All heavy atoms as a GROMACS GRO file, in nm:
protein
  585
    1MET      N    1  11.912  11.122  11.827
    1MET     CA    2  12.048  11.122  11.872
    1MET      C    3  12.137  11.076  11.756
    1MET      O    4  12.092  10.997  11.672
    1MET     CB    5  12.066  11.027  11.988
    1MET     CG    6  12.202  11.012  12.039
    1MET     SD    7  12.208  10.923  12.198
    1MET     CE    8  12.129  11.048  12.301
    2LYS      N    9  12.247  11.131  11.742
    2LYS     CA   10  12.344  11.099  11.631
    2LYS      C   11  12.472  11.026  11.689
    2LYS      O   12  12.509  11.055  11.800
    2LYS     CB   13  12.388  11.222  11.562
    2LYS     CG   14  12.280  11.278  11.472
    2LYS     CD   15  12.332  11.392  11.393
    2LYS     CE   16  12.225  11.458  11.303
    2LYS     NZ   17  12.181  11.378  11.192
    3ALA      N   18  12.519  10.934  11.607
    3ALA     CA   19  12.650  10.872  11.642
    3ALA      C   20  12.745  10.881  11.520
    3ALA      O   21  12.692  10.872  11.408
    3ALA     CB   22  12.621  10.729  11.682
    4ARG      N   23  12.868  10.888  11.551
    4ARG     CA   24  12.967  10.891  11.443
    4ARG      C   25  13.068  10.773  11.474
    4ARG      O   26  13.119  10.761  11.584
    4ARG     CB   27  13.046  11.020  11.441
    4ARG     CG   28  13.151  11.022  11.332
    4ARG     CD   29  13.227  11.159  11.326
    4ARG     NE   30  13.134  11.261  11.289
    4ARG     CZ   31  13.128  11.377  11.357
    4ARG    NH1   32  13.200  11.405  11.456
    4ARG    NH2   33  13.038  11.468  11.316
    5VAL      N   34  13.088  10.689  11.375
    5VAL     CA   35  13.179  10.573  11.390
    5VAL      C   36  13.298  10.600  11.294
    5VAL      O   37  13.274  10.626  11.170
    5VAL     CB   38  13.110  10.441  11.349
    5VAL    CG1   39  13.206  10.325  11.359
    5VAL    CG2   40  12.991  10.421  11.437
    6THR      N   41  13.414  10.594  11.341
    6THR     CA   42  13.536  10.608  11.261
    6THR      C   43  13.603  10.471  11.255
    6THR      O   44  13.636  10.412  11.362
    6THR     CB   45  13.631  10.718  11.320
    6THR    OG1   46  13.562  10.836  11.336
    6THR    CG2   47  13.754  10.728  11.229
    7VAL      N   48  13.618  10.420  11.141
    7VAL     CA   49  13.683  10.288  11.118
    7VAL      C   50  13.812  10.304  11.044
    7VAL      O   51  13.818  10.373  10.941
    7VAL     CB   52  13.584  10.194  11.030
    7VAL    CG1   53  13.643  10.058  11.012
    7VAL    CG2   54  13.449  10.185  11.098
    8MET      N   55  13.916  10.244  11.098
    8MET     CA   56  14.051  10.251  11.042
    8MET      C   57  14.119  10.113  11.040
    8MET      O   58  14.088  10.030  11.126
    8MET     CB   59  14.142  10.342  11.126
    8MET     CG   60  14.094  10.485  11.132
    8MET     SD   61  14.106  10.576  10.979
    8MET     CE   62  14.290  10.587  10.956
    9LEU      N   63  14.209  10.088  10.949
    9LEU     CA   64  14.285   9.965  10.953
    9LEU      C   65  14.370   9.968  11.078
    9LEU      O   66  14.424  10.068  11.116
    9LEU     CB   67  14.367   9.957  10.828
    9LEU     CG   68  14.288   9.925  10.696
    9LEU    CD1   69  14.383   9.933  10.579
    9LEU    CD2   70  14.233   9.784  10.701
   10LYS      N   71  14.390   9.851  11.136
   10LYS     CA   72  14.474   9.834  11.254
   10LYS      C   73  14.615   9.865  11.215
   10LYS      O   74  14.656   9.839  11.105
   10LYS     CB   75  14.461   9.697  11.315
   10LYS     CG   76  14.318   9.677  11.375
   10LYS     CD   77  14.316   9.539  11.440
   10LYS     CE   78  14.188   9.512  11.510
   10LYS     NZ   79  14.178   9.378  11.571
   11THR      N   80  14.699   9.905  11.314
   11THR     CA   81  14.834   9.924  11.294
   11THR      C   82  14.900   9.798  11.243
   11THR      O   83  14.870   9.687  11.299
   11THR     CB   84  14.906   9.976  11.424
   11THR    OG1   85  14.838  10.092  11.461
   11THR    CG2   86  15.049   9.998  11.404
   12GLY      N   87  14.984   9.798  11.146
   12GLY     CA   88  15.046   9.685  11.096
   12GLY      C   89  14.979   9.621  10.977
   12GLY      O   90  15.041   9.537  10.912
   13VAL      N   91  14.855   9.654  10.951
   13VAL     CA   92  14.784   9.611  10.831
   13VAL      C   93  14.816   9.700  10.718
   13VAL      O   94  14.803   9.820  10.724
   13VAL     CB   95  14.628   9.611  10.856
   13VAL    CG1   96  14.556   9.568  10.731
   13VAL    CG2   97  14.592   9.515  10.970
   14LEU      N   98  14.857   9.644  10.606
   14LEU     CA   99  14.891   9.718  10.491
   14LEU      C  100  14.769   9.801  10.439
   14LEU      O  101  14.660   9.755  10.442
   14LEU     CB  102  14.945   9.630  10.372
   14LEU     CG  103  15.079   9.567  10.400
   14LEU    CD1  104  15.110   9.476  10.285
   14LEU    CD2  105  15.190   9.661  10.431
   15ASP      N  106  14.796   9.933  10.402
   15ASP     CA  107  14.694  10.018  10.355
   15ASP      C  108  14.731  10.071  10.217
   15ASP      O  109  14.785  10.170  10.200
   15ASP     CB  110  14.683  10.139  10.453
   15ASP     CG  111  14.567  10.232  10.422
   15ASP    OD1  112  14.501  10.210  10.318
   15ASP    OD2  113  14.542  10.323  10.506
   16PRO      N  114  14.693   9.993  10.110
   16PRO     CA  115  14.728  10.032   9.975
   16PRO      C  116  14.668  10.154   9.930
   16PRO      O  117  14.730  10.238   9.865
   16PRO     CB  118  14.691   9.910   9.889
   16PRO     CG  119  14.598   9.824   9.974
   16PRO     CD  120  14.629   9.856  10.117
   17GLN      N  121  14.542  10.184   9.968
   17GLN     CA  122  14.478  10.315   9.937
   17GLN      C  123  14.553  10.428  10.002
   17GLN      O  124  14.572  10.530   9.942
   17GLN     CB  125  14.333  10.310   9.976
   17GLN     CG  126  14.249  10.219   9.897
   17GLN     CD  127  14.108  10.220   9.947
   17GLN    OE1  128  14.076  10.210  10.066
   17GLN    NE2  129  14.010  10.223   9.849
   18GLY      N  130  14.585  10.420  10.127
   18GLY     CA  131  14.665  10.520  10.194
   18GLY      C  132  14.797  10.548  10.127
   18GLY      O  133  14.840  10.659  10.110
   19GLU      N  134  14.866  10.438  10.087
   19GLU     CA  135  14.996  10.457  10.017
   19GLU      C  136  14.975  10.517   9.880
   19GLU      O  137  15.062  10.601   9.840
   19GLU     CB  138  15.059  10.313  10.001
   19GLU     CG  139  15.194  10.312   9.934
   19GLU     CD  140  15.301  10.404  10.009
   19GLU    OE1  141  15.285  10.426  10.127
   19GLU    OE2  142  15.393  10.452   9.935
   20ALA      N  143  14.868  10.487   9.810
   20ALA     CA  144  14.841  10.554   9.677
   20ALA      C  145  14.817  10.699   9.701
   20ALA      O  146  14.867  10.786   9.623
   20ALA     CB  147  14.717  10.491   9.613
   21VAL      N  148  14.746  10.745   9.807
   21VAL     CA  149  14.725  10.879   9.836
   21VAL      C  150  14.856  10.956   9.871
   21VAL      O  151  14.883  11.060   9.826
   21VAL     CB  152  14.618  10.898   9.949
   21VAL    CG1  153  14.613  11.045  10.000
   21VAL    CG2  154  14.485  10.855   9.907
   22ARG      N  155  14.936  10.884   9.953
   22ARG     CA  156  15.071  10.943   9.989
   22ARG      C  157  15.152  10.963   9.868
   22ARG      O  158  15.210  11.073   9.846
   22ARG     CB  159  15.146  10.849  10.089
   22ARG     CG  160  15.272  10.916  10.138
   22ARG     CD  161  15.375  10.808  10.191
   22ARG     NE  162  15.416  10.716  10.092
   22ARG     CZ  163  15.501  10.743   9.993
   22ARG    NH1  164  15.556  10.866   9.981
   22ARG    NH2  165  15.533  10.649   9.907
   23HIS      N  166  15.155  10.868   9.774
   23HIS     CA  167  15.233  10.884   9.649
   23HIS      C  168  15.181  10.992   9.566
   23HIS      O  169  15.252  11.079   9.510
   23HIS     CB  170  15.230  10.750   9.571
   23HIS     CG  171  15.299  10.755   9.444
   23HIS    ND1  172  15.438  10.768   9.436
   23HIS    CD2  173  15.255  10.757   9.319
   23HIS    CE1  174  15.473  10.770   9.310
   23HIS    NE2  175  15.361  10.768   9.233
   24ALA      N  176  15.049  11.004   9.554
   24ALA     CA  177  14.979  11.112   9.474
   24ALA      C  178  15.016  11.246   9.536
   24ALA      O  179  15.040  11.345   9.458
   24ALA     CB  180  14.837  11.091   9.463
   25LEU      N  181  15.007  11.262   9.661
   25LEU     CA  182  15.042  11.388   9.725
   25LEU      C  183  15.189  11.429   9.696
   25LEU      O  184  15.216  11.548   9.666
   25LEU     CB  185  15.019  11.381   9.879
   25LEU     CG  186  14.875  11.380   9.923
   25LEU    CD1  187  14.862  11.344  10.072
   25LEU    CD2  188  14.803  11.506   9.888
   26GLY      N  189  15.278  11.330   9.698
   26GLY     CA  190  15.416  11.354   9.668
   26GLY      C  191  15.429  11.406   9.523
   26GLY      O  192  15.506  11.498   9.495
   27THR      N  193  15.359  11.342   9.438
   27THR     CA  194  15.358  11.379   9.289
   27THR      C  195  15.305  11.522   9.274
   27THR      O  196  15.352  11.596   9.189
   27THR     CB  197  15.271  11.281   9.209
   27THR    OG1  198  15.328  11.151   9.228
   27THR    CG2  199  15.269  11.317   9.065
   28LEU      N  200  15.216  11.566   9.357
   28LEU     CA  201  15.159  11.703   9.352
   28LEU      C  202  15.249  11.808   9.423
   28LEU      O  203  15.206  11.922   9.426
   28LEU     CB  204  15.018  11.703   9.409
   28LEU     CG  205  14.913  11.627   9.332
   28LEU    CD1  206  14.777  11.615   9.407
   28LEU    CD2  207  14.889  11.696   9.193
   29GLY      N  208  15.358  11.764   9.472
   29GLY     CA  209  15.450  11.857   9.536
   29GLY      C  210  15.446  11.861   9.692
   29GLY      O  211  15.513  11.944   9.750
   30PHE      N  212  15.367  11.779   9.749
   30PHE     CA  213  15.354  11.769   9.892
   30PHE      C  214  15.451  11.669   9.953
   30PHE      O  215  15.414  11.562   9.996
   30PHE     CB  216  15.216  11.743   9.940
   30PHE     CG  217  15.112  11.849   9.894
   30PHE    CD1  218  15.032  11.822   9.783
   30PHE    CD2  219  15.103  11.970   9.962
   30PHE    CE1  220  14.940  11.917   9.739
   30PHE    CE2  221  15.010  12.066   9.919
   30PHE     CZ  222  14.935  12.040   9.812
   31ALA      N  223  15.584  11.698   9.943
   31ALA     CA  224  15.688  11.605   9.974
   31ALA      C  225  15.697  11.568  10.118
   31ALA      O  226  15.757  11.475  10.160
   31ALA     CB  227  15.821  11.653   9.917
   32GLY      N  228  15.639  11.654  10.208
   32GLY     CA  229  15.654  11.632  10.351
   32GLY      C  230  15.562  11.532  10.408
   32GLY      O  231  15.570  11.497  10.527
   33VAL      N  232  15.476  11.464  10.335
   33VAL     CA  233  15.384  11.359  10.380
   33VAL      C  234  15.457  11.231  10.378
   33VAL      O  235  15.487  11.178  10.272
   33VAL     CB  236  15.254  11.360  10.295
   33VAL    CG1  237  15.160  11.250  10.350
   33VAL    CG2  238  15.188  11.490  10.293
   34THR      N  239  15.479  11.172  10.498
   34THR     CA  240  15.555  11.050  10.502
   34THR      C  241  15.466  10.921  10.523
   34THR      O  242  15.512  10.810  10.512
   34THR     CB  243  15.661  11.054  10.611
   34THR    OG1  244  15.595  11.073  10.742
   34THR    CG2  245  15.756  11.165  10.588
   35GLY      N  246  15.343  10.943  10.554
   35GLY     CA  247  15.249  10.832  10.574
   35GLY      C  248  15.105  10.876  10.570
   35GLY      O  249  15.072  10.984  10.608
   36VAL      N  250  15.023  10.793  10.509
   36VAL     CA  251  14.876  10.819  10.508
   36VAL      C  252  14.808  10.685  10.542
   36VAL      O  253  14.840  10.582  10.496
   36VAL     CB  254  14.837  10.867  10.366
   36VAL    CG1  255  14.681  10.876  10.352
   36VAL    CG2  256  14.902  10.989  10.325
   37ARG      N  257  14.707  10.697  10.628
   37ARG     CA  258  14.618  10.583  10.655
   37ARG      C  259  14.476  10.638  10.616
   37ARG      O  260  14.433  10.745  10.656
   37ARG     CB  261  14.614  10.553  10.813
   37ARG     CG  262  14.752  10.511  10.867
   37ARG     CD  263  14.804  10.382  10.824
   37ARG     NE  264  14.732  10.271  10.879
   37ARG     CZ  265  14.755  10.144  10.849
   37ARG    NH1  266  14.838  10.113  10.755
   37ARG    NH2  267  14.688  10.050  10.904
   38GLN      N  268  14.404  10.551  10.543
   38GLN     CA  269  14.278  10.591  10.497
   38GLN      C  270  14.171  10.506  10.569
   38GLN      O  271  14.194  10.385  10.587
   38GLN     CB  272  14.262  10.565  10.342
   38GLN     CG  273  14.134  10.618  10.288
   38GLN     CD  274  14.134  10.617  10.140
   38GLN    OE1  275  14.233  10.645  10.075
   38GLN    NE2  276  14.021  10.587  10.079
   39GLY      N  277  14.061  10.566  10.603
   39GLY     CA  278  13.955  10.494  10.676
   39GLY      C  279  13.818  10.542  10.624
   39GLY      O  280  13.803  10.596  10.518
   40LYS      N  281  13.719  10.516  10.710
   40LYS     CA  282  13.583  10.561  10.673
   40LYS      C  283  13.517  10.619  10.796
   40LYS      O  284  13.542  10.578  10.911
   40LYS     CB  285  13.505  10.455  10.610
   40LYS     CG  286  13.487  10.327  10.694
   40LYS     CD  287  13.424  10.210  10.619
   40LYS     CE  288  13.432  10.085  10.698
   40LYS     NZ  289  13.384   9.976  10.630
   41VAL      N  290  13.422  10.717  10.768
   41VAL     CA  291  13.339  10.768  10.875
   41VAL      C  292  13.190  10.731  10.846
   41VAL      O  293  13.150  10.757  10.728
   41VAL     CB  294  13.358  10.920  10.891
   41VAL    CG1  295  13.261  10.980  10.989
   41VAL    CG2  296  13.499  10.955  10.923
   42ILE      N  297  13.125  10.687  10.946
   42ILE     CA  298  12.977  10.652  10.925
   42ILE      C  299  12.904  10.730  11.026
   42ILE      O  300  12.932  10.722  11.150
   42ILE     CB  301  12.955  10.497  10.945
   42ILE    CG1  302  13.047  10.417  10.857
   42ILE    CG2  303  12.809  10.466  10.935
   42ILE    CD1  304  13.066  10.273  10.893
   43GLU      N  305  12.799  10.805  10.986
   43GLU     CA  306  12.717  10.878  11.079
   43GLU      C  307  12.580  10.815  11.080
   43GLU      O  308  12.522  10.781  10.974
   43GLU     CB  309  12.706  11.028  11.039
   43GLU     CG  310  12.833  11.098  11.058
   43GLU     CD  311  12.828  11.248  11.045
   43GLU    OE1  312  12.720  11.300  11.006
   43GLU    OE2  313  12.928  11.313  11.070
   44LEU      N  314  12.526  10.788  11.196
   44LEU     CA  315  12.404  10.729  11.217
   44LEU      C  316  12.303  10.816  11.293
   44LEU      O  317  12.345  10.882  11.383
   44LEU     CB  318  12.428  10.595  11.308
   44LEU     CG  319  12.520  10.498  11.251
   44LEU    CD1  320  12.563  10.402  11.361
   44LEU    CD2  321  12.465  10.419  11.136
   45ASP      N  322  12.180  10.816  11.246
   45ASP     CA  323  12.068  10.886  11.324
   45ASP      C  324  11.998  10.775  11.403
   45ASP      O  325  11.951  10.679  11.335
   45ASP     CB  326  11.973  10.956  11.227
   45ASP     CG  327  12.035  11.077  11.154
   45ASP    OD1  328  12.112  11.151  11.219
   45ASP    OD2  329  12.012  11.087  11.031
   46LEU      N  330  11.996  10.790  11.528
   46LEU     CA  331  11.942  10.692  11.612
   46LEU      C  332  11.810  10.732  11.685
   46LEU      O  333  11.798  10.846  11.723
   46LEU     CB  334  12.038  10.645  11.719
   46LEU     CG  335  12.175  10.608  11.666
   46LEU    CD1  336  12.278  10.595  11.794
   46LEU    CD2  337  12.167  10.476  11.600
   47ALA      N  338  11.716  10.646  11.699
   47ALA     CA  339  11.595  10.674  11.775
   47ALA      C  340  11.622  10.675  11.932
   47ALA      O  341  11.550  10.735  12.003
   47ALA     CB  342  11.485  10.572  11.735
   48GLN      N  343  11.732  10.608  11.967
   48GLN     CA  344  11.762  10.595  12.111
   48GLN      C  345  11.786  10.730  12.165
   48GLN      O  346  11.845  10.819  12.107
   48GLN     CB  347  11.894  10.510  12.119
   48GLN     CG  348  11.939  10.480  12.253
   48GLN     CD  349  11.845  10.395  12.331
   48GLN    OE1  350  11.786  10.452  12.424
   48GLN    NE2  351  11.838  10.270  12.309
   49THR      N  352  11.744  10.753  12.294
   49THR     CA  353  11.759  10.882  12.360
   49THR      C  354  11.857  10.872  12.477
   49THR      O  355  11.902  10.975  12.534
   49THR     CB  356  11.626  10.935  12.419
   49THR    OG1  357  11.567  10.833  12.500
   49THR    CG2  358  11.531  10.965  12.299
   50ASP      N  359  11.891  10.755  12.514
   50ASP     CA  360  11.988  10.735  12.624
   50ASP      C  361  12.130  10.718  12.568
   50ASP      O  362  12.150  10.619  12.482
   50ASP     CB  363  11.951  10.614  12.707
   50ASP     CG  364  12.053  10.582  12.825
   50ASP    OD1  365  12.053  10.663  12.917
   50ASP    OD2  366  12.128  10.486  12.805
   51ALA      N  367  12.223  10.801  12.598
   51ALA     CA  368  12.358  10.802  12.536
   51ALA      C  369  12.432  10.670  12.564
   51ALA      O  370  12.492  10.612  12.473
   51ALA     CB  371  12.438  10.919  12.586
   52ALA      N  372  12.422  10.620  12.682
   52ALA     CA  373  12.496  10.492  12.709
   52ALA      C  374  12.441  10.373  12.638
   52ALA      O  375  12.514  10.286  12.576
   52ALA     CB  376  12.484  10.466  12.864
   53ALA      N  377  12.306  10.371  12.630
   53ALA     CA  378  12.239  10.261  12.556
   53ALA      C  379  12.270  10.279  12.401
   53ALA      O  380  12.295  10.178  12.334
   53ALA     CB  381  12.091  10.264  12.579
   54ALA      N  382  12.269  10.402  12.358
   54ALA     CA  383  12.307  10.430  12.215
   54ALA      C  384  12.452  10.377  12.182
   54ALA      O  385  12.476  10.313  12.077
   54ALA     CB  386  12.292  10.570  12.185
   55GLU      N  387  12.543  10.410  12.272
   55GLU     CA  388  12.676  10.368  12.246
   55GLU      C  389  12.688  10.214  12.241
   55GLU      O  390  12.759  10.160  12.160
   55GLU     CB  391  12.776  10.424  12.358
   55GLU     CG  392  12.918  10.397  12.331
   55GLU     CD  393  13.009  10.467  12.431
   55GLU    OE1  394  12.967  10.549  12.510
   55GLU    OE2  395  13.136  10.444  12.414
   56THR      N  396  12.630  10.150  12.334
   56THR     CA  397  12.621  10.000  12.338
   56THR      C  398  12.567   9.943  12.212
   56THR      O  399  12.623   9.853  12.153
   56THR     CB  400  12.547   9.951  12.463
   56THR    OG1  401  12.606   9.999  12.578
   56THR    CG2  402  12.541   9.799  12.463
   57GLU      N  403  12.460  10.006  12.162
   57GLU     CA  404  12.396   9.956  12.042
   57GLU      C  405  12.482   9.977  11.927
   57GLU      O  406  12.499   9.889  11.833
   57GLU     CB  407  12.264  10.028  12.031
   57GLU     CG  408  12.183   9.979  11.913
   57GLU     CD  409  12.045  10.048  11.904
   57GLU    OE1  410  12.034  10.169  11.939
   57GLU    OE2  411  11.956   9.983  11.858
   58VAL      N  412  12.552  10.097  11.912
   58VAL     CA  413  12.635  10.127  11.796
   58VAL      C  414  12.761  10.034  11.801
   58VAL      O  415  12.800   9.986  11.693
   58VAL     CB  416  12.673  10.276  11.791
   58VAL    CG1  417  12.781  10.302  11.687
   58VAL    CG2  418  12.556  10.355  11.773
   59LYS      N  419  12.819  10.006  11.915
   59LYS     CA  420  12.928   9.914  11.926
   59LYS      C  421  12.888   9.780  11.879
   59LYS      O  422  12.966   9.709  11.810
   59LYS     CB  423  12.983   9.906  12.069
   59LYS     CG  424  13.062  10.030  12.106
   59LYS     CD  425  13.118  10.020  12.242
   59LYS     CE  426  13.205  10.142  12.281
   59LYS     NZ  427  13.254  10.138  12.417
   60ALA      N  428  12.766   9.732  11.907
   60ALA     CA  429  12.720   9.601  11.854
   60ALA      C  430  12.704   9.600  11.703
   60ALA      O  431  12.747   9.509  11.636
   60ALA     CB  432  12.589   9.568  11.921
   61MET      N  433  12.662   9.717  11.650
   61MET     CA  434  12.657   9.733  11.504
   61MET      C  435  12.795   9.719  11.438
   61MET      O  436  12.807   9.656  11.336
   61MET     CB  437  12.601   9.870  11.466
   61MET     CG  438  12.456   9.887  11.503
   61MET     SD  439  12.403  10.058  11.457
   61MET     CE  440  12.249  10.070  11.547
   62CYS      N  441  12.890   9.779  11.506
   62CYS     CA  442  13.028   9.780  11.456
   62CYS      C  443  13.085   9.634  11.456
   62CYS      O  444  13.145   9.592  11.362
   62CYS     CB  445  13.119   9.869  11.543
   62CYS     SG  446  13.090  10.037  11.520
   63GLU      N  447  13.057   9.563  11.568
   63GLU     CA  448  13.110   9.426  11.580
   63GLU      C  449  13.036   9.332  11.474
   63GLU      O  450  13.104   9.236  11.425
   63GLU     CB  451  13.085   9.375  11.718
   63GLU     CG  452  13.159   9.441  11.828
   63GLU     CD  453  13.306   9.409  11.822
   63GLU    OE1  454  13.346   9.292  11.787
   63GLU    OE2  455  13.388   9.499  11.860
   64LYS      N  456  12.912   9.360  11.442
   64LYS     CA  457  12.844   9.270  11.350
   64LYS      C  458  12.850   9.308  11.206
   64LYS      O  459  12.838   9.224  11.116
   64LYS     CB  460  12.701   9.264  11.392
   64LYS     CG  461  12.676   9.200  11.528
   64LYS     CD  462  12.528   9.186  11.564
   64LYS     CE  463  12.513   9.118  11.699
   64LYS     NZ  464  12.373   9.105  11.738
   65LEU      N  465  12.864   9.438  11.172
   65LEU     CA  466  12.859   9.480  11.036
   65LEU      C  467  12.955   9.592  10.993
   65LEU      O  468  13.012   9.586  10.885
   65LEU     CB  469  12.717   9.528  11.003
   65LEU     CG  470  12.690   9.579  10.868
   65LEU    CD1  471  12.701   9.464  10.760
   65LEU    CD2  472  12.552   9.645  10.858
   66LEU      N  473  12.964   9.696  11.074
   66LEU     CA  474  13.026   9.823  11.025
   66LEU      C  475  13.178   9.815  11.017
   66LEU      O  476  13.238   9.884  10.938
   66LEU     CB  477  12.990   9.943  11.112
   66LEU     CG  478  12.837   9.967  11.116
   66LEU    CD1  479  12.807  10.083  11.211
   66LEU    CD2  480  12.782   9.995  10.980
   67ALA      N  481  13.238   9.722  11.096
   67ALA     CA  482  13.384   9.710  11.092
   67ALA      C  483  13.425   9.563  11.088
   67ALA      O  484  13.356   9.480  11.144
   67ALA     CB  485  13.451   9.768  11.219
   68ASN      N  486  13.532   9.534  11.009
   68ASN     CA  487  13.586   9.400  11.006
   68ASN      C  488  13.692   9.401  11.119
   68ASN      O  489  13.809   9.440  11.105
   68ASN     CB  490  13.657   9.372  10.873
   68ASN     CG  491  13.723   9.242  10.869
   68ASN    OD1  492  13.737   9.175  10.966
   68ASN    ND2  493  13.763   9.202  10.744
   69THR      N  494  13.649   9.349  11.236
   69THR     CA  495  13.727   9.366  11.355
   69THR      C  496  13.859   9.281  11.350
   69THR      O  497  13.942   9.297  11.443
   69THR     CB  498  13.651   9.327  11.481
   69THR    OG1  499  13.601   9.200  11.474
   69THR    CG2  500  13.541   9.425  11.500
   70VAL      N  501  13.878   9.198  11.249
   70VAL     CA  502  14.003   9.128  11.238
   70VAL      C  503  14.115   9.222  11.192
   70VAL      O  504  14.227   9.208  11.243
   70VAL     CB  505  13.986   9.012  11.134
   70VAL    CG1  506  14.123   8.944  11.103
   70VAL    CG2  507  13.884   8.908  11.186
   71ILE      N  508  14.079   9.317  11.102
   71ILE     CA  509  14.177   9.402  11.047
   71ILE      C  510  14.156   9.550  11.071
   71ILE      O  511  14.234   9.642  11.044
   71ILE     CB  512  14.202   9.379  10.895
   71ILE    CG1  513  14.070   9.409  10.819
   71ILE    CG2  514  14.255   9.243  10.865
   71ILE    CD1  515  14.095   9.414  10.670
   72GLU      N  516  14.038   9.579  11.124
   72GLU     CA  517  14.000   9.723  11.148
   72GLU      C  518  13.972   9.748  11.297
   72GLU      O  519  13.917   9.666  11.364
   72GLU     CB  520  13.877   9.761  11.064
   72GLU     CG  521  13.899   9.752  10.918
   72GLU     CD  522  13.773   9.779  10.835
   72GLU    OE1  523  13.666   9.727  10.875
   72GLU    OE2  524  13.782   9.842  10.735
   73SER      N  525  13.993   9.875  11.342
   73SER     CA  526  13.952   9.915  11.473
   73SER      C  527  13.849  10.026  11.448
   73SER      O  528  13.834  10.079  11.330
   73SER     CB  529  14.071   9.978  11.546
   73SER     OG  530  14.128  10.077  11.477
   74TYR      N  531  13.769  10.058  11.556
   74TYR     CA  532  13.669  10.158  11.537
   74TYR      C  533  13.660  10.242  11.662
   74TYR      O  534  13.696  10.199  11.769
   74TYR     CB  535  13.531  10.093  11.501
   74TYR     CG  536  13.478  10.001  11.604
   74TYR    CD1  537  13.395  10.052  11.710
   74TYR    CD2  538  13.503   9.863  11.604
   74TYR    CE1  539  13.347   9.970  11.809
   74TYR    CE2  540  13.454   9.780  11.700
   74TYR     CZ  541  13.377   9.832  11.807
   74TYR     OH  542  13.333   9.745  11.903
   75ARG      N  543  13.607  10.364  11.644
   75ARG     CA  544  13.582  10.454  11.753
   75ARG      C  545  13.444  10.501  11.742
   75ARG      O  546  13.399  10.546  11.632
   75ARG     CB  547  13.680  10.572  11.746
   75ARG     CG  548  13.667  10.669  11.869
   75ARG     CD  549  13.768  10.776  11.863
   75ARG     NE  550  13.731  10.873  11.756
   75ARG     CZ  551  13.810  10.907  11.657
   75ARG    NH1  552  13.935  10.852  11.642
   75ARG    NH2  553  13.769  10.998  11.570
   76VAL      N  554  13.365  10.506  11.849
   76VAL     CA  555  13.228  10.546  11.852
   76VAL      C  556  13.218  10.681  11.926
   76VAL      O  557  13.270  10.694  12.032
   76VAL     CB  558  13.129  10.449  11.918
   76VAL    CG1  559  12.993  10.501  11.928
   76VAL    CG2  560  13.137  10.313  11.838
   77GLU      N  561  13.151  10.782  11.866
   77GLU     CA  562  13.126  10.903  11.932
   77GLU      C  563  12.971  10.923  11.930
   77GLU      O  564  12.910  10.916  11.821
   77GLU     CB  565  13.186  11.023  11.860
   77GLU     CG  566  13.335  11.017  11.848
   77GLU     CD  567  13.389  11.125  11.754
   77GLU    OE1  568  13.399  11.245  11.796
   77GLU    OE2  569  13.413  11.092  11.633
   78ILE      N  570  12.914  10.955  12.050
   78ILE     CA  571  12.773  10.988  12.049
   78ILE      C  572  12.765  11.144  12.046
   78ILE      O  573  12.826  11.208  12.128
   78ILE     CB  574  12.706  10.930  12.174
   78ILE    CG1  575  12.727  10.778  12.181
   78ILE    CG2  576  12.562  10.974  12.186
   78ILE    CD1  577  12.663  10.701  12.066
   79LEU      N  578  12.692  11.194  11.948
   79LEU     CA  579  12.687  11.340  11.932
   79LEU      C  580  12.562  11.402  11.988
   79LEU      O  581  12.468  11.340  12.006
   79LEU     CB  582  12.704  11.366  11.784
   79LEU     CG  583  12.818  11.303  11.708
   79LEU    CD1  584  12.806  11.323  11.564
   79LEU    CD2  585  12.948  11.360  11.763
   0.00000   0.00000   0.00000
């Protein structure tokens, strides 16, 4: 079973990398981009065969390691 975790900075947290990308896009002529938020995607191969148990396990991974829950939010998809 596979799982995909998307981690993003929470709303209101400054995103200097996103701002740098927005600025670079403007420099390249893409003036219509008014905001960029940058995050990360983590794909996991799991031995678990039960989708609900896999989701619970991946959420625990996020809480303990994959996301800094003080400033980041995450979304788990079981594929």
